[in-house]
N, CA, C and O atoms as a GROMACS GRO file, in nm:
protein
  508
    1UNK      N    1  -2.059  -3.549   1.409
    1UNK     CA    2  -2.111  -3.529   1.543
    1UNK      C    3  -2.126  -3.381   1.574
    1UNK      O    4  -2.214  -3.340   1.649
    2UNK      N    5  -2.038  -3.302   1.514
    2UNK     CA    6  -2.046  -3.157   1.534
    2UNK      C    7  -2.180  -3.104   1.485
    2UNK      O    8  -2.245  -3.025   1.553
    3UNK      N    9  -2.220  -3.149   1.369
    3UNK     CA   10  -2.349  -3.106   1.314
    3UNK      C   11  -2.465  -3.162   1.396
    3UNK      O   12  -2.562  -3.091   1.421
    4UNK      N   13  -2.454  -3.287   1.437
    4UNK     CA   14  -2.560  -3.353   1.512
    4UNK      C   15  -2.590  -3.280   1.643
    4UNK      O   16  -2.706  -3.266   1.680
    5UNK      N   17  -2.485  -3.235   1.714
    5UNK     CA   18  -2.503  -3.170   1.842
    5UNK      C   19  -2.494  -3.018   1.834
    5UNK      O   20  -2.501  -2.950   1.936
    6UNK      N   21  -2.478  -2.963   1.713
    6UNK     CA   22  -2.465  -2.819   1.692
    6UNK      C   23  -2.357  -2.756   1.779
    6UNK      O   24  -2.379  -2.656   1.846
    7UNK      N   25  -2.240  -2.818   1.776
    7UNK     CA   26  -2.125  -2.766   1.850
    7UNK      C   27  -2.010  -2.747   1.754
    7UNK      O   28  -1.999  -2.818   1.654
    8UNK      N   29  -1.923  -2.651   1.782
    8UNK     CA   30  -1.811  -2.629   1.690
    8UNK      C   31  -1.704  -2.738   1.705
    8UNK      O   32  -1.684  -2.794   1.812
    9UNK      N   33  -1.638  -2.764   1.594
    9UNK     CA   34  -1.520  -2.849   1.597
    9UNK      C   35  -1.403  -2.763   1.641
    9UNK      O   36  -1.391  -2.648   1.598
   10UNK      N   37  -1.317  -2.815   1.725
   10UNK     CA   38  -1.198  -2.743   1.766
   10UNK      C   39  -1.079  -2.823   1.715
   10UNK      O   40  -1.057  -2.937   1.756
   11UNK      N   41  -1.003  -2.762   1.627
   11UNK     CA   42  -0.880  -2.823   1.579
   11UNK      C   43  -0.767  -2.758   1.655
   11UNK      O   44  -0.752  -2.636   1.652
   12UNK      N   45  -0.687  -2.839   1.721
   12UNK     CA   46  -0.584  -2.784   1.806
   12UNK      C   47  -0.454  -2.860   1.786
   12UNK      O   48  -0.453  -2.981   1.766
   13UNK      N   49  -0.343  -2.786   1.792
   13UNK     CA   50  -0.214  -2.852   1.788
   13UNK      C   51  -0.125  -2.810   1.674
   13UNK      O   52  -0.114  -2.883   1.575
   14UNK      N   53  -0.064  -2.698   1.684
   14UNK     CA   54   0.040  -2.653   1.592
   14UNK      C   55  -0.009  -2.660   1.447
   14UNK      O   56  -0.123  -2.623   1.418
   15UNK      N   57   0.076  -2.705   1.356
   15UNK     CA   58   0.042  -2.706   1.214
   15UNK      C   59  -0.063  -2.808   1.177
   15UNK      O   60  -0.136  -2.789   1.080
   16UNK      N   61  -0.072  -2.917   1.253
   16UNK     CA   62  -0.172  -3.020   1.224
   16UNK      C   63  -0.314  -2.966   1.230
   16UNK      O   64  -0.400  -3.009   1.154
   17UNK      N   65  -0.337  -2.872   1.320
   17UNK     CA   66  -0.472  -2.815   1.334
   17UNK      C   67  -0.513  -2.741   1.208
   17UNK      O   68  -0.627  -2.754   1.162
   18UNK      N   69  -0.422  -2.663   1.153
   18UNK     CA   70  -0.453  -2.586   1.032
   18UNK      C   71  -0.482  -2.679   0.914
   18UNK      O   72  -0.573  -2.654   0.836
   19UNK      N   73  -0.404  -2.786   0.901
   19UNK     CA   74  -0.426  -2.881   0.791
   19UNK      C   75  -0.558  -2.957   0.808
   19UNK      O   76  -0.630  -2.979   0.711
   20UNK      N   77  -0.588  -2.996   0.930
   20UNK     CA   78  -0.714  -3.068   0.955
   20UNK      C   79  -0.834  -2.979   0.927
   20UNK      O   80  -0.933  -3.024   0.870
   21UNK      N   81  -0.826  -2.853   0.967
   21UNK     CA   82  -0.937  -2.760   0.943
   21UNK      C   83  -0.960  -2.743   0.794
   21UNK      O   84  -1.075  -2.735   0.750
   22UNK      N   85  -0.854  -2.737   0.716
   22UNK     CA   86  -0.870  -2.725   0.570
   22UNK      C   87  -0.940  -2.848   0.513
   22UNK      O   88  -1.022  -2.837   0.422
   23UNK      N   89  -0.907  -2.964   0.566
   23UNK     CA   90  -0.969  -3.089   0.519
   23UNK      C   91  -1.119  -3.090   0.546
   23UNK      O   92  -1.196  -3.137   0.462
   24UNK      N   93  -1.162  -3.039   0.662
   24UNK     CA   94  -1.303  -3.040   0.700
   24UNK      C   95  -1.379  -2.918   0.650
   24UNK      O   96  -1.501  -2.912   0.667
   25UNK      N   97  -1.312  -2.823   0.589
   25UNK     CA   98  -1.379  -2.703   0.538
   25UNK      C   99  -1.454  -2.739   0.411
   25UNK      O  100  -1.394  -2.773   0.309
   26UNK      N  101  -1.587  -2.733   0.417
   26UNK     CA  102  -1.667  -2.770   0.301
   26UNK      C  103  -1.742  -2.651   0.241
   26UNK      O  104  -1.835  -2.668   0.163
   27UNK      N  105  -1.701  -2.530   0.279
   27UNK     CA  106  -1.759  -2.405   0.226
   27UNK      C  107  -1.904  -2.383   0.267
   27UNK      O  108  -1.956  -2.273   0.250
   28UNK      N  109  -1.971  -2.485   0.319
   28UNK     CA  110  -2.110  -2.471   0.361
   28UNK      C  111  -2.115  -2.443   0.511
   28UNK      O  112  -2.187  -2.354   0.556
   29UNK      N  113  -2.041  -2.518   0.584
   29UNK     CA  114  -2.047  -2.511   0.729
   29UNK      C  115  -1.913  -2.458   0.779
   29UNK      O  116  -1.808  -2.516   0.752
   30UNK      N  117  -1.919  -2.349   0.851
   30UNK     CA  118  -1.797  -2.283   0.901
   30UNK      C  119  -1.798  -2.278   1.052
   30UNK      O  120  -1.766  -2.175   1.110
   31UNK      N  121  -1.833  -2.386   1.118
   31UNK     CA  122  -1.841  -2.382   1.264
   31UNK      C  123  -1.725  -2.461   1.324
   31UNK      O  124  -1.744  -2.564   1.389
   32UNK      N  125  -1.606  -2.410   1.302
   32UNK     CA  126  -1.493  -2.471   1.369
   32UNK      C  127  -1.397  -2.365   1.417
   32UNK      O  128  -1.393  -2.253   1.366
   33UNK      N  129  -1.320  -2.403   1.517
   33UNK     CA  130  -1.222  -2.316   1.578
   33UNK      C  131  -1.086  -2.378   1.555
   33UNK      O  132  -1.068  -2.498   1.575
   34UNK      N  133  -0.991  -2.297   1.512
   34UNK     CA  134  -0.856  -2.347   1.489
   34UNK      C  135  -0.762  -2.281   1.589
   34UNK      O  136  -0.751  -2.159   1.594
   35UNK      N  137  -0.696  -2.363   1.668
   35UNK     CA  138  -0.600  -2.316   1.769
   35UNK      C  139  -0.466  -2.377   1.734
   35UNK      O  140  -0.447  -2.498   1.744
   36UNK      N  141  -0.371  -2.294   1.691
   36UNK     CA  142  -0.243  -2.345   1.644
   36UNK      C  143  -0.124  -2.307   1.732
   36UNK      O  144  -0.009  -2.333   1.696
   37UNK      N  145  -0.150  -2.245   1.845
   37UNK     CA  146  -0.041  -2.200   1.932
   37UNK      C  147   0.012  -2.308   2.025
   37UNK      O  148   0.126  -2.300   2.071
   38UNK      N  149  -0.068  -2.409   2.054
   38UNK     CA  150  -0.027  -2.509   2.153
   38UNK      C  151   0.074  -2.607   2.094
   38UNK      O  152   0.067  -2.645   1.977
   39UNK      N  153   0.168  -2.646   2.179
   39UNK     CA  154   0.269  -2.744   2.140
   39UNK      C  155   0.251  -2.877   2.213
   39UNK      O  156   0.319  -2.975   2.182
   40UNK      N  157   0.158  -2.880   2.310
   40UNK     CA  158   0.131  -3.004   2.382
   40UNK      C  159  -0.011  -3.001   2.437
   40UNK      O  160  -0.082  -2.902   2.422
   41UNK      N  161  -0.051  -3.108   2.500
   41UNK     CA  162  -0.188  -3.122   2.549
   41UNK      C  163  -0.221  -3.019   2.657
   41UNK      O  164  -0.331  -2.964   2.659
   42UNK      N  165  -0.128  -2.993   2.746
   42UNK     CA  166  -0.150  -2.895   2.852
   42UNK      C  167  -0.175  -2.756   2.793
   42UNK      O  168  -0.269  -2.688   2.834
   43UNK      N  169  -0.092  -2.715   2.698
   43UNK     CA  170  -0.111  -2.584   2.634
   43UNK      C  171  -0.243  -2.578   2.559
   43UNK      O  172  -0.309  -2.474   2.559
   44UNK      N  173  -0.282  -2.687   2.495
   44UNK     CA  174  -0.411  -2.692   2.425
   44UNK      C  175  -0.524  -2.666   2.523
   44UNK      O  176  -0.614  -2.587   2.494
   45UNK      N  177  -0.520  -2.733   2.638
   45UNK     CA  178  -0.627  -2.717   2.738
   45UNK      C  179  -0.634  -2.573   2.787
   45UNK      O  180  -0.744  -2.520   2.807
   46UNK      N  181  -0.520  -2.509   2.806
   46UNK     CA  182  -0.519  -2.369   2.849
   46UNK      C  183  -0.566  -2.276   2.737
   46UNK      O  184  -0.643  -2.184   2.762
   47UNK      N  185  -0.521  -2.300   2.616
   47UNK     CA  186  -0.550  -2.210   2.504
   47UNK      C  187  -0.695  -2.212   2.459
   47UNK      O  188  -0.746  -2.110   2.413
   48UNK      N  189  -0.762  -2.325   2.470
   48UNK     CA  190  -0.901  -2.326   2.421
   48UNK      C  191  -0.994  -2.249   2.514
   48UNK      O  192  -1.108  -2.220   2.477
   49UNK      N  193  -0.947  -2.216   2.634
   49UNK     CA  194  -1.028  -2.131   2.722
   49UNK      C  195  -1.051  -1.994   2.660
   49UNK      O  196  -1.146  -1.924   2.698
   50UNK      N  197  -0.967  -1.954   2.566
   50UNK     CA  198  -0.983  -1.826   2.497
   50UNK      C  199  -1.101  -1.830   2.401
   50UNK      O  200  -1.157  -1.726   2.366
   51UNK      N  201  -1.139  -1.950   2.357
   51UNK     CA  202  -1.244  -1.966   2.258
   51UNK      C  203  -1.374  -2.020   2.314
   51UNK      O  204  -1.482  -1.990   2.264
   52UNK      N  205  -1.364  -2.100   2.418
   52UNK     CA  206  -1.479  -2.171   2.474
   52UNK      C  207  -1.498  -2.131   2.620
   52UNK      O  208  -1.403  -2.129   2.697
   53UNK      N  209  -1.621  -2.099   2.656
   53UNK     CA  210  -1.653  -2.071   2.796
   53UNK      C  211  -1.684  -2.203   2.866
   53UNK      O  212  -1.752  -2.289   2.809
   54UNK      N  213  -1.636  -2.218   2.986
   54UNK     CA  214  -1.662  -2.340   3.062
   54UNK      C  215  -1.812  -2.356   3.085
   54UNK      O  216  -1.862  -2.468   3.090
   55UNK      N  217  -1.884  -2.246   3.098
   55UNK     CA  218  -2.028  -2.251   3.122
   55UNK      C  219  -2.108  -2.294   2.998
   55UNK      O  220  -2.228  -2.318   3.007
   56UNK      N  221  -2.041  -2.303   2.883
   56UNK     CA  222  -2.110  -2.345   2.760
   56UNK      C  223  -2.150  -2.491   2.763
   56UNK      O  224  -2.228  -2.536   2.679
   57UNK      N  225  -2.098  -2.566   2.857
   57UNK     CA  226  -2.131  -2.708   2.866
   57UNK      C  227  -2.012  -2.796   2.838
   57UNK      O  228  -1.900  -2.747   2.819
   58UNK      N  229  -2.035  -2.927   2.835
   58UNK     CA  230  -1.923  -3.019   2.819
   58UNK      C  231  -1.864  -3.016   2.678
   58UNK      O  232  -1.930  -2.978   2.581
   59UNK      N  233  -1.738  -3.056   2.670
   59UNK     CA  234  -1.670  -3.071   2.542
   59UNK      C  235  -1.685  -3.216   2.498
   59UNK      O  236  -1.680  -3.307   2.580
   60UNK      N  237  -1.702  -3.236   2.370
   60UNK     CA  238  -1.710  -3.369   2.313
   60UNK      C  239  -1.572  -3.400   2.257
   60UNK      O  240  -1.528  -3.337   2.161
   61UNK      N  241  -1.503  -3.496   2.316
   61UNK     CA  242  -1.364  -3.523   2.283
   61UNK      C  243  -1.352  -3.628   2.174
   61UNK      O  244  -1.408  -3.737   2.184
   62UNK      N  245  -1.278  -3.595   2.072
   62UNK     CA  246  -1.245  -3.691   1.966
   62UNK      C  247  -1.094  -3.682   1.944
   62UNK      O  248  -1.045  -3.589   1.881
   63UNK      N  249  -1.024  -3.779   1.996
   63UNK     CA  250  -0.879  -3.787   1.981
   63UNK      C  251  -0.841  -3.933   1.978
   63UNK      O  252  -0.926  -4.020   1.993
   64UNK      N  253  -0.716  -3.961   1.959
   64UNK     CA  254  -0.666  -4.097   1.960
   64UNK      C  255  -0.704  -4.161   2.094
   64UNK      O  256  -0.674  -4.104   2.199
   65UNK      N  257  -0.769  -4.278   2.093
   65UNK     CA  258  -0.810  -4.340   2.219
   65UNK      C  259  -0.696  -4.358   2.319
   65UNK      O  260  -0.719  -4.354   2.440
   66UNK      N  261  -0.575  -4.379   2.271
   66UNK     CA  262  -0.462  -4.392   2.362
   66UNK      C  263  -0.431  -4.259   2.433
   66UNK      O  264  -0.365  -4.258   2.537
   67UNK      N  265  -0.478  -4.149   2.377
   67UNK     CA  266  -0.449  -4.016   2.430
   67UNK      C  267  -0.564  -3.961   2.516
   67UNK      O  268  -0.552  -3.852   2.573
   68UNK      N  269  -0.674  -4.036   2.525
   68UNK     CA  270  -0.792  -3.988   2.599
   68UNK      C  271  -0.760  -3.946   2.742
   68UNK      O  272  -0.794  -3.835   2.783
   69UNK      N  273  -0.696  -4.034   2.817
   69UNK     CA  274  -0.678  -4.011   2.960
   69UNK      C  275  -0.603  -3.880   2.987
   69UNK      O  276  -0.648  -3.799   3.068
   70UNK      N  277  -0.490  -3.859   2.919
   70UNK     CA  278  -0.412  -3.737   2.945
   70UNK      C  279  -0.489  -3.613   2.900
   70UNK      O  280  -0.485  -3.510   2.967
   71UNK      N  281  -0.559  -3.622   2.790
   71UNK     CA  282  -0.637  -3.509   2.742
   71UNK      C  283  -0.749  -3.474   2.839
   71UNK      O  284  -0.770  -3.358   2.871
   72UNK      N  285  -0.820  -3.576   2.886
   72UNK     CA  286  -0.928  -3.553   2.982
   72UNK      C  287  -0.874  -3.490   3.110
   72UNK      O  288  -0.932  -3.394   3.161
   73UNK      N  289  -0.764  -3.542   3.161
   73UNK     CA  290  -0.707  -3.489   3.285
   73UNK      C  291  -0.661  -3.344   3.267
   73UNK      O  292  -0.681  -3.262   3.356
   74UNK      N  293  -0.601  -3.313   3.153
   74UNK     CA  294  -0.556  -3.175   3.128
   74UNK      C  295  -0.675  -3.080   3.115
   74UNK      O  296  -0.671  -2.969   3.166
   75UNK      N  297  -0.781  -3.125   3.047
   75UNK     CA  298  -0.900  -3.040   3.032
   75UNK      C  299  -0.972  -3.022   3.165
   75UNK      O  300  -1.021  -2.913   3.194
   76UNK      N  301  -0.980  -3.128   3.245
   76UNK     CA  302  -1.044  -3.116   3.376
   76UNK      C  303  -0.966  -3.023   3.468
   76UNK      O  304  -1.025  -2.954   3.551
   77UNK      N  305  -0.834  -3.020   3.455
   77UNK     CA  306  -0.752  -2.929   3.534
   77UNK      C  307  -0.789  -2.784   3.502
   77UNK      O  308  -0.776  -2.696   3.587
   78UNK      N  309  -0.835  -2.758   3.379
   78UNK     CA  310  -0.880  -2.626   3.337
   78UNK      C  311  -1.029  -2.607   3.361
   78UNK      O  312  -1.088  -2.509   3.314
   79UNK      N  313  -1.091  -2.700   3.434
   79UNK     CA  314  -1.233  -2.696   3.473
   79UNK      C  315  -1.332  -2.725   3.361
   79UNK      O  316  -1.449  -2.688   3.372
   80UNK      N  317  -1.288  -2.789   3.255
   80UNK     CA  318  -1.381  -2.830   3.150
   80UNK      C  319  -1.443  -2.965   3.186
   80UNK      O  320  -1.379  -3.050   3.248
   81UNK      N  321  -1.568  -2.983   3.146
   81UNK     CA  322  -1.634  -3.111   3.156
   81UNK      C  323  -1.616  -3.178   3.020
   81UNK      O  324  -1.636  -3.114   2.916
   82UNK      N  325  -1.578  -3.305   3.018
   82UNK     CA  326  -1.543  -3.372   2.894
   82UNK      C  327  -1.628  -3.496   2.875
   82UNK      O  328  -1.647  -3.575   2.968
   83UNK      N  329  -1.679  -3.514   2.755
   83UNK     CA  330  -1.754  -3.634   2.717
   83UNK      C  331  -1.682  -3.703   2.602
   83UNK      O  332  -1.619  -3.638   2.519
   84UNK      N  333  -1.693  -3.835   2.600
   84UNK     CA  334  -1.641  -3.913   2.486
   84UNK      C  335  -1.760  -3.986   2.428
   84UNK      O  336  -1.828  -4.060   2.500
   85UNK      N  337  -1.788  -3.967   2.299
   85UNK     CA  338  -1.903  -4.035   2.239
   85UNK      C  339  -1.889  -4.187   2.247
   85UNK      O  340  -1.781  -4.240   2.222
   86UNK      N  341  -1.998  -4.257   2.282
   86UNK     CA  342  -1.995  -4.403   2.296
   86UNK      C  343  -1.952  -4.473   2.169
   86UNK      O  344  -1.875  -4.568   2.174
   87UNK      N  345  -2.002  -4.428   2.056
   87UNK     CA  346  -1.970  -4.498   1.931
   87UNK      C  347  -1.829  -4.466   1.882
   87UNK      O  348  -1.783  -4.525   1.784
   88UNK      N  349  -1.761  -4.376   1.949
   88UNK     CA  350  -1.624  -4.343   1.911
   88UNK      C  351  -1.524  -4.437   1.977
   88UNK      O  352  -1.416  -4.462   1.923
   89UNK      N  353  -1.560  -4.489   2.096
   89UNK     CA  354  -1.469  -4.578   2.168
   89UNK      C  355  -1.454  -4.709   2.093
   89UNK      O  356  -1.552  -4.770   2.050
   90UNK      N  357  -1.331  -4.751   2.079
   90UNK     CA  358  -1.303  -4.875   2.008
   90UNK      C  359  -1.206  -4.957   2.089
   90UNK      O  360  -1.127  -4.905   2.168
   91UNK      N  361  -1.212  -5.086   2.068
   91UNK     CA  362  -1.115  -5.174   2.131
   91UNK      C  363  -0.984  -5.159   2.056
   91UNK      O  364  -0.975  -5.188   1.937
   92UNK      N  365  -0.882  -5.113   2.126
   92UNK     CA  366  -0.753  -5.087   2.062
   92UNK      C  367  -0.685  -5.217   2.021
   92UNK      O  368  -0.627  -5.225   1.913
   93UNK      N  369  -0.692  -5.319   2.105
   93UNK     CA  370  -0.630  -5.446   2.075
   93UNK      C  371  -0.737  -5.537   2.018
   93UNK      O  372  -0.834  -5.569   2.086
   94UNK      N  373  -0.720  -5.578   1.894
   94UNK     CA  374  -0.824  -5.658   1.830
   94UNK      C  375  -0.788  -5.804   1.818
   94UNK      O  376  -0.877  -5.889   1.809
   95UNK      N  377  -0.660  -5.836   1.819
   95UNK     CA  378  -0.621  -5.978   1.809
   95UNK      C  379  -0.484  -5.998   1.871
   95UNK      O  380  -0.409  -5.902   1.894
   96UNK      N  381  -0.454  -6.122   1.897
   96UNK     CA  382  -0.325  -6.156   1.953
   96UNK      C  383  -0.254  -6.250   1.859
   96UNK      O  384  -0.315  -6.313   1.772
   97UNK      N  385  -0.124  -6.259   1.878
   97UNK     CA  386  -0.045  -6.363   1.817
   97UNK      C  387   0.084  -6.376   1.896
   97UNK      O  388   0.117  -6.290   1.977
   98UNK      N  389   0.156  -6.483   1.871
   98UNK     CA  390   0.283  -6.501   1.940
   98UNK      C  391   0.384  -6.399   1.891
   98UNK      O  392   0.464  -6.347   1.968
   99UNK      N  393   0.380  -6.371   1.762
   99UNK     CA  394   0.471  -6.271   1.704
   99UNK      C  395   0.396  -6.139   1.697
   99UNK      O  396   0.293  -6.129   1.630
  100UNK      N  397   0.447  -6.035   1.766
  100UNK     CA  398   0.375  -5.907   1.767
  100UNK      C  399   0.374  -5.841   1.629
  100UNK      O  400   0.470  -5.850   1.552
  101UNK      N  401   0.264  -5.777   1.601
  101UNK     CA  402   0.252  -5.705   1.474
  101UNK      C  403   0.317  -5.567   1.487
  101UNK      O  404   0.346  -5.522   1.598
  102UNK      N  405   0.340  -5.502   1.376
  102UNK     CA  406   0.396  -5.366   1.380
  102UNK      C  407   0.298  -5.271   1.446
  102UNK      O  408   0.338  -5.178   1.514
  103UNK      N  409   0.169  -5.294   1.425
  103UNK     CA  410   0.067  -5.210   1.491
  103UNK      C  411   0.072  -5.230   1.642
  103UNK      O  412   0.062  -5.133   1.718
  104UNK      N  413   0.088  -5.355   1.686
  104UNK     CA  414   0.099  -5.383   1.829
  104UNK      C  415   0.220  -5.318   1.892
  104UNK      O  416   0.212  -5.266   2.003
  105UNK      N  417   0.331  -5.321   1.822
  105UNK     CA  418   0.453  -5.256   1.873
  105UNK      C  419   0.432  -5.105   1.879
  105UNK      O  420   0.473  -5.040   1.975
  106UNK      N  421   0.369  -5.050   1.777
  106UNK     CA  422   0.340  -4.906   1.777
  106UNK      C  423   0.247  -4.868   1.892
  106UNK      O  424   0.269  -4.767   1.959
  107UNK      N  425   0.143  -4.950   1.914
  107UNK     CA  426   0.050  -4.923   2.026
  107UNK      C  427   0.124  -4.931   2.159
  107UNK      O  428   0.100  -4.849   2.248
  108UNK      N  429   0.213  -5.030   2.174
  108UNK     CA  430   0.288  -5.043   2.298
  108UNK      C  431   0.373  -4.917   2.321
  108UNK      O  432   0.379  -4.866   2.432
  109UNK      N  433   0.438  -4.870   2.217
  109UNK     CA  434   0.519  -4.748   2.229
  109UNK      C  435   0.432  -4.628   2.268
  109UNK      O  436   0.473  -4.546   2.351
  110UNK      N  437   0.314  -4.618   2.209
  110UNK     CA  438   0.224  -4.508   2.243
  110UNK      C  439   0.174  -4.518   2.386
  110UNK      O  440   0.160  -4.417   2.455
  111UNK      N  441   0.148  -4.640   2.433
  111UNK     CA  442   0.103  -4.659   2.571
  111UNK      C  443   0.213  -4.615   2.668
  111UNK      O  444   0.184  -4.549   2.768
  112UNK      N  445   0.336  -4.652   2.640
  112UNK     CA  446   0.448  -4.610   2.725
  112UNK      C  447   0.460  -4.457   2.722
  112UNK      O  448   0.476  -4.394   2.827
  113UNK      N  449   0.452  -4.398   2.602
  113UNK     CA  450   0.463  -4.253   2.588
  113UNK      C  451   0.354  -4.181   2.667
  113UNK      O  452   0.383  -4.086   2.740
  114UNK      N  453   0.230  -4.227   2.654
  114UNK     CA  454   0.118  -4.164   2.725
  114UNK      C  455   0.131  -4.184   2.876
  114UNK      O  456   0.101  -4.093   2.953
  115UNK      N  457   0.174  -4.302   2.918
  115UNK     CA  458   0.191  -4.327   3.061
  115UNK      C  459   0.296  -4.234   3.120
  115UNK      O  460   0.276  -4.177   3.227
  116UNK      N  461   0.408  -4.220   3.052
  116UNK     CA  462   0.513  -4.128   3.098
  116UNK      C  463   0.463  -3.984   3.095
  116UNK      O  464   0.497  -3.904   3.182
  117UNK      N  465   0.384  -3.951   2.994
  117UNK     CA  466   0.326  -3.816   2.985
  117UNK      C  467   0.235  -3.786   3.103
  117UNK      O  468   0.239  -3.675   3.157
  118UNK      N  469   0.154  -3.881   3.142
  118UNK     CA  470   0.064  -3.862   3.256
  118UNK      C  471   0.146  -3.844   3.384
  118UNK      O  472   0.115  -3.757   3.466
  119UNK      N  473   0.249  -3.925   3.401
  119UNK     CA  474   0.334  -3.912   3.520
  119UNK      C  475   0.401  -3.775   3.522
  119UNK      O  476   0.403  -3.708   3.625
  120UNK      N  477   0.454  -3.733   3.406
  120UNK     CA  478   0.518  -3.602   3.396
  120UNK      C  479   0.419  -3.489   3.427
  120UNK      O  480   0.451  -3.398   3.502
  121UNK      N  481   0.300  -3.496   3.369
  121UNK     CA  482   0.199  -3.393   3.393
  121UNK      C  483   0.160  -3.390   3.542
  121UNK      O  484   0.138  -3.282   3.597
  122UNK      N  485   0.152  -3.506   3.605
  122UNK     CA  486   0.115  -3.512   3.746
  122UNK      C  487   0.222  -3.442   3.832
  122UNK      O  488   0.189  -3.357   3.915
  123UNK      N  489   0.347  -3.478   3.812
  123UNK     CA  490   0.454  -3.421   3.894
  123UNK      C  491   0.483  -3.274   3.864
  123UNK      O  492   0.540  -3.205   3.948
  124UNK      N  493   0.445  -3.226   3.748
  124UNK     CA  494   0.465  -3.085   3.716
  124UNK      C  495   0.340  -3.001   3.741
  124UNK      O  496   0.338  -2.882   3.710
  125UNK      N  497   0.234  -3.062   3.796
  125UNK     CA  498   0.113  -2.989   3.832
  125UNK      C  499   0.022  -2.954   3.717
  125UNK      O  500  -0.062  -2.865   3.729
  126UNK      N  501   0.038  -3.023   3.604
  126UNK     CA  502  -0.045  -2.993   3.487
  126UNK      C  503  -0.176  -3.069   3.489
  126UNK      O  504  -0.268  -3.037   3.413
  127UNK      N  505  -0.186  -3.170   3.575
  127UNK     CA  506  -0.311  -3.244   3.592
  127UNK      C  507  -0.338  -3.261   3.740
  127UNK      O  508  -0.439  -3.321   3.778
   0.00000   0.00000   0.00000
């Protein structure tokens, strides 16, 4: 999508960003930004202002769908406009059963984590 829209990829988040950037480095295309100083979503939103001008247009967000809401709220607090590509959105819950799967338990834990994160960000003024 970065190539399709001629926008840079931004890899953000401590050591994971550096490793991800190495994975996507194909020696041909060097249009990505690596931000490794942030330790959480709020710091990421603040730190990318050093690389991206708000007037450059909206950001195209690609992150874990469970993390979309908090990321969008943190970026909007920094005055960024955020888009999520339509073909990127997926249904997180694909099937049910009486006995929960390990993936379902993991998703439930992530939903609780993200919900608490949003509440924390709200009460601390980060969103």
